[in-house]
N, C-alpha and C positions, 0 to 999 in steps of 0.2 A: 288089668298090671297095664303099667303105663308103655305107652309108645316111646319108641327111640330119641322122636323130637324133645317129649316133653321131659322123659328123662335128663336129658340133656342140659335143656333149658331149667328144671330143677336144679342141677347140681353147678351151674352158673350162678344162678342168685345166692345159692349154698355156701359158696366158692369167694363171693364176691362180698357178701355178708362178712363170713369171716376174712378178707382181707381188708376190710373199711375196721373192722374190730382192733388191727394190730395197728392201725394209726390213729385210731380214737376212740373216745368212749362212748360206749351204746348210748346214753344217754342226746349222743351228739349224732346218732344215725339217722338219715332217714329215707323213707320209700324210695324217694325220687332218687337219693344216689344210689341205692341200692341197684335200681333198674336204671340208669343212665349209666352205671360202673359197665352192666350186664351188653346194654344197647337194648333194652328193652323196653317199651312202653307201661307205667304205672300198673294200670289196668293188669296185661301179662304179670305181675308180680300176683296182685290179689284173687288170679285165677290157682296158683299155688297154696297162697298165706294168706290170711285174714288181716294180718300187722306183722312189723317187727318183732313183736313181743310174739305172736305164734311160731314164727320164722324162729326166733330163738329158744324155745321150746323143745320144738320137736329138733333141733339140734342138741339137746339137753339130753331127750329122751334117747338119740341112736345114739350119744355119747357114751350114755349109763348101761343102756344095754348091750354093748360093747364091749366094755371094761367087768359086764356082768359074766359076758361069756367067754372072757380069761380069766375071769375066777374061776369059774366054774371048770 
């Protein structure tokens, strides 16, 4: 299980990514922009995700899992 600080950082990364998606197209979002929004180093981002596609995939999987639970 991740420690509390890691959980917070991961949530901040996800929240920043979602906020950026509301402002611009996925193709125009960079890891640098996500990191700047969270005020972390780009390398910290890469400790959690391999790239923005990995982040998007994990968020999609989580959303689908939640939807699946609601359906059941």
